[in-house]
C-alpha positions, 0 to 999 in steps of 0.5 A: 513527545506530546507533539509527536503523539499528536502528529501521529494521531492527526495523521492517522485521523486525516487519513481515516477522513477520506479513507474510502477514496484513498490512493496508493500514492496517498497511502505511501505518503502516509506511511513515509510521514508516519515513519519519519515520526517513529524515527523521531521517537527512536531518538527520545528517552521514554520514562516509565511515568511517560508510558502511563501518561500517554497510554490513552492516545497510544491505544487510540493510535494502535486501534487505527492500525487494523483499519489502515492495514485492511485498506493497505491489503485491499490496495495490494489485491487490486494491484495484483489483479491488475497485474495479472490482467496485464500479464495475461493480455501479454501472454495471449498477445504473445501467442498470436504475434509469434512466427507465422509461415507461408508455404505454397500460399497457405497460412499456417499460425504456430501457437505455442 
């Protein structure tokens, strides 16, 4: 259990060391590693004495979660904005790439 908690705390602290420049891919990797550690925790039997013994390190790790969640939300908003830009550009492009008809030498633009 000591090893798992130390790995989890180190993983969180390593992420926070370069937190401002963290990419979506790095955050995804962090979450996958963290999930693997939690899966290992599921296989352990935790005694009431262990809860008291490890309370401080668990509280430090849990204290980092709001910071990490904030960064995840920031990246989500950035991704949504980029997706909205792409969607908007595609809609504008489709409006002009529609059918165009020529009648008696006059150009008609049929936008929808």
